[in-house]
N, C-alpha and C positions, 0 to 999 in steps of 0.2 A: 168145728169143735166136737169133742167126743160126747157120746151119750152118757148120762149119769150111770145107768146100770152096767155100762161096759167097764167101769173101774171099780173094783171091790173096795170095801171100806179100809182094807189094810194096804192098799196100793202104796208103793214107794217106801214102805218101812224096811228097816234093815235088821241088823244083827240081833241076836237074842240078848236080853237084858241081864244085868247083873243083880237087880233087886226090883221088888215091886213096891208100890206105894202102900202106906199104912191104910188099913181098912177103916171106914168111917161108920157112923151110927147106922142103925137099921133103916132101910129105904122106906120112905113114906112120901108118895108122889105129891100130896098136897103141901107138905112142908117144903119139899124141893121146889114146887111152884112158888111158894111164898118167898123162899130164899132168892129165887131168880127175880121175882117181881119187885121186891122191896128195894133192891139195889137200883132198879130202873127209876123208882120214885125218887130216891135220894139223889141219883145222878142228875135227873132233870131239874129237880128243885134247886140243888146247889149251883148248877150251871146257869139257870135262868135268873135266880134271885140276885146274882151279881149285876146283871144288866138292868134288872128292874130297879135296884137300889142305887145304881151309879149316880143318878142326879142328886141323891140325898147325901152320899158320903164323899163325893168328889172333892168338895171344898176342904174337908178336914184332912184327907189323906194325900192329895196330890198338889204339887206346886203349880203355879201359873199366874199369868198377869191378869186373868179375868176368869169369871165362872165358866165361860165357854171353853177356855184353854184347859181348865182343870177337868171338865167333863170329857173333852176329847182324850186327855191323857188316861182317864179311867176307862174309856171305851177301847183304847189301845191295849190295855191290860186284858180286856175281854177277848180281843182279836188274837193276842198271843197264845191264849189257851187253845185256839183252833190249830195253830201252827204245830204244836207238839203232839196233837192227837195221833197222827200216824206213828210217831216214835213210841208212844205209849202202847199202841196196838201191837208193835213188834216186841218191845222189851217185856211188858207184863203179859202179853199174849203168849210169848215163848215160855214164861214161867207157868202159865196155865196149862200149856201143852206138855210140860215136863214134870211139874210138881203136883198137878192135880187141879180139877175144876174148883173144888172147894177152897184150895189155897188161893187161886187167882181171884175168885169172887170175894174172899175175905180181904185180900190185899187192896183191891180196887176201892171197896167201900170204906176201908180204913183210911186210905189216902184222901178220899173225898172228904171224910169227916175231919181229918187233920187240917186240910186246907180251909174248911169253914171255921174251925176253931181259931186258926191263925188270923183270919179276916175279922173275927169277932173281937180279938184282944189287941190287935196292932195299934200302937199309939199313933196320934195324929202327926201331921207334918210339922206343926208348930212345936211339938215336943221333941221329935227325934230327927227332923230334917229329911234329907233325901232317903234315909233308911226306911221311912214309912212307905213310899211308893215301891221301893225295891222289895219290901216284904210282901206287899200286895201282889206284885208281879210273881214273886216266888210261889205264893199260895195258888195263884191261877195256873202257873206252869205245872205244879203238882196235880191240881185238879184236871188239867188238860191231859196229862199223861194217864191219869186214872180213868177218865171218861173214854179215852181212846181204846181202852181195853175192857171196860165194863160191859158194853153191849155184846161184843163178840164172845166174851167169856160166858155171859148168861146164855147166849144163843147156843154155844157148844153144850152147856149143861142141860138146857131144855131139850135139845136134840137127842141127848143120850139118856135122859131120865124120864121124859114124859111117856105116859101109856100110849102104845101105838095107835089105839082107836081115838085118842084125843090129842094127838101130838100138835096139830096146828091150832086147836083151841087153847092149849097151854101156851103156845107161841103168842097168840093174840093177847091173852091175859098178861103174860110177862111183859110184852112190849107196851101194853096199855098203861103200865106204870110210868112211862115217859110222859104220856098225856096228863095223868094225874099229878105228877110232880111239877110239871109246868103250870098247871092250874093252881096248885097249892101255893106256888110262889106269889101269885097275884092275890090269893086269899090272905096270906100272911101280911102282905103290904097293906091291904085294905083294913085289916085288924089294927095294925100299927098306926095307920092314919086316923082311924076312928078313936083310938085310945089316947094317942099322944099328940095328934095334930101334925101338920106338915112341919112346923118349926121344931117340934119335939123329936120327930124322926130325924131331921137334919142335925139336931144337937147331940145325937148319939143313940136314939132308940133303934136306929137301923142295925145296931150290933146284935140286938135280940133275934133278928131274923137269921143271922149266921150262927148264933148259939143254938137256935132251934134246928138248923141244918146239921150241926155237929151231933146233937142228941139223936136226931133221926138216923144219922149214919152209924152211931154206936148201937142203936137198936137193931139196925140191919146187920151189923157185924155179929151181934149175938145170935140172931136167927140163922145166919149163914154158917157160923161155927158149929151149930147143932145139926146141920143138914148132912145127909149121907153123900159120900163120894160117888161119882158116876161109875157104875159097874162096867160099862163099856170102856171108859177110860182106863180103869184098872186092868182090864183084860188086855187092852191094846198096849199099855205101858210095859207089860211083861214081855211083849213080843218086839217092841220097838225102842227099847232103851238104847241111847247112843245114836239114834237116827239124826242125821243132819237135815234140818228143815228145808234148806234152800234147793237142793236137788229135787225134793218132793214138790215144792212150790213151782219150780220151773216146769215140771211135767204137767202142771195144772194151769198153765198160763191162760188158756181159753176160759176156764171157769172163773179165774180171778177177774178177767175182763167182764164176764157176765155180772159178777157181784158189784163191780165198779159201776157198770151201766145202770143196774137196777137201783143201787143206792143213789146215784146221781139224779135219776128221775124223781124218786121219792123225796129226797132231801130238798131239791129245788122247789117242789110244790109246797112242802112243809114250811119252809122259810118264807115263801111268798105269802101263804095264807095266814101264818101265825105272827109274822113280824112286819111284812110290808103292806099287807092288804089294806089296813086303815088309810095309809098314805095314798095308795093306789085309788081307792074308792073316792077319797076326797078330791084328788087330782082329776079324776074322770067326771066329777060332778054328780056322782051317784049317791053319796052319803057323806056326812061329816065323819071325822075320825072317831068321835064318841059313838055315833050310830053304828059304824062298821065294827068297832071293838065290841059293842053289845051283841051284834049279830054273830060274832065269833063264839060267844058262849053257847048259842044253839049249835053252831058248827062243831064244837068240841064234843057235845053230846052225840051228834051224828057220827063223828069220827070213832068214838068208842063203840057205838052201836054197830057201825060198819065193820070194825075190827072183830068183834065177837061173832057177828054173823059170818064173816069171811072165814074165821077159824073153824066154825062148824061145817061150813060148806066145803072147805079144803079137806077136812077129814073124811068127807063123804065122796067128793068128786075129784080130789087131787088139788095140789097147790097151783099148778101152772094155769088151769082155766081161771082160777080166782085172780091170780097175779095179773094175767093178761087182760081180764075184764076191767080191772081197775086202771091199768095203764092205758088201755084203749079208750076208755071213757075220758080220762084226763087229756090224752093227746088230741082227741077229736072234738071233745066237747068244751074244753075250758075257754078257748078263744071266742067261739060263738056265744057262750053263756055270758062271759064278761063283757063282750061287746054289746049284747042285749041289755045288760045291767047298766052300762054307761049311757045307753040310749033311753033309759027309763022304762024299758018294757018288762024287765024282770027285777023283782025286789032283791035287795042285797042279802036279806036273810035266806032266801031260797038258794042263792048262789053259794053262800058259805056252807049250807047244809049239803047240797049236792056234791060240791067239790071235795069237802072233807070226808063225806061218806065214801066217795070213790077212792080217796087216798087211803082210807082205812083198809081197803082190800089188799093192796100189796104190802102195807106195813104189817098186817096181821101175820102173813105167812113167810115173808122174805127171810127173816132171821133163821128159822129152822130149815127152810128150803135151802138157804145158802150153806148152813152147817152140814147138810147131807151131801153136798157136792165134794167134800174133802175128807180124807182119812183122819181119824182121831189124833194122830201124831202131830198134825199141823193145823187142826181145825180152828183153834182160836186165832192164830196168826193169819190163816188164810181168809177167814171171814173179816177179821179186823182191819188188816192193812188196806185192801182196796176200798172198804167202807169208809175208813178214816180219811183216806185221800180224797174220796168223792165228797165227803161232808166238808172238808177244808176248802176244796176248790169250788164247789157249787153252792154249798149252804152258807159258809162264812162270808162269801163274796156277794151273795145275791142282793142283800139290802143296799149295798153300795152301788152295784150295777143298776138297780132299779132307780135309785136316786139320781145317778148320772144321766140315765135316759130321760127322766122327767125334767132335769135341769136344762137338757138340750132341746126340750120341746117334743120329745118322742115318748111320752108316757104310755101311749097306746101300744107301743111295742113290748111293754113289760110282760104281758101274758104269753107271748110267743116263746120265750126262753123255757119256762116250765113245760109248755106243750112239746117243744122240740126234744127236751131231755126225756120226757115220758115216751115219746115215739122211739127214741133210741133204746130205752129200757125194754119196750115192747119187742122191738126187733131182736135185741140181745137174748130175750127169753127163749127164742127158738134155737139157741146154741146148746141147750141142754134138754134132757127129757126127764119126765117124772120118774122118781125112784119107784120100782115096782112093788116093794114091800117096805115096811118100817125098818129103819136101820137096827133098832133094838127091839126084839120081839116081846115087848111087854104086853100083857093081856088088854 
């Protein structure tokens, strides 16, 4: 694979443009950071709250001969959202690369909010029959398309607008919105249960969580509409209007593979620790599901701490050393640490703190690092497509794979898959080199 500095940022662009994008408001780096970060919060909240609330709304919205059948149908709606994420990364990502970062960011968060609003008001199955689950699936497909493009669009925006001396710290803050949004979904559920009780949530109070998601999305849309367009995008657009993206992407196949590998490692660990870990800990006899879930709260604090520290370190020492340190720790340390936990030699709280802190290192820098691998004309698509494919293949399937292994009596094999994917990400990181200078020379 070629070194990053050997391909200039304008590589692969073609003919002169016919027009330039309309200029946006005056640049304010902190507002631009807020615009990128708030969408990550909305994305993660709306994506997670569906899965969190599925046991409460499944009986109202889905047909079935039993509560279990209805819940399975609701979770199938969750899975369908994963399937369309790669499509969203291409369709909306292409709009982000041609019509502007601000346009793409506004579109993604607007679609996410619209999906939440539809979920909040859709009538029950008893009222409109099969139309109810069809509308739910439609809302999730819209959100899946949107989520597939949200993160790469934000990554392109932060890559191009963050001050050079704080580029990776801005990356860490913007991606930290994913962690905050996921945590917010559990906070909202806890509030609903405290106010309405379990029966009240099942009777319809669950809709309030989706109303909140829609309002959160509209707030994010307002913030993003007031943010400035990326100056680097505007300059690139004047030189590359009419560029066909696929020849440019084909010339960067090696880098696309690197993004796929890095995302595969990070997303497998993320879904293992945030979704499957309570079941794994209980199966291993290390802790109950409730104890493991409680330990994850400490782990989330460690994750955010690791991300912010990694962002600062990457701005000083470079992204690759930080990225490799995280993946090396996860590849070499996760299986021994989890084995020791299962044997009762290491407490579950320490395991979650260490592993999520290590995960914070690559998560903090990978978005902007990946953005710098590609020219602006294809940046959102080039970051989004391999990332969405990796998340669909490795993230969306991991809980099912883990449950399959446990049901076959091989629960001890579960940690090996995250370790192997992290080893692959570590090896892939040697396919590129650190960019010698910031792409955009902000002070």
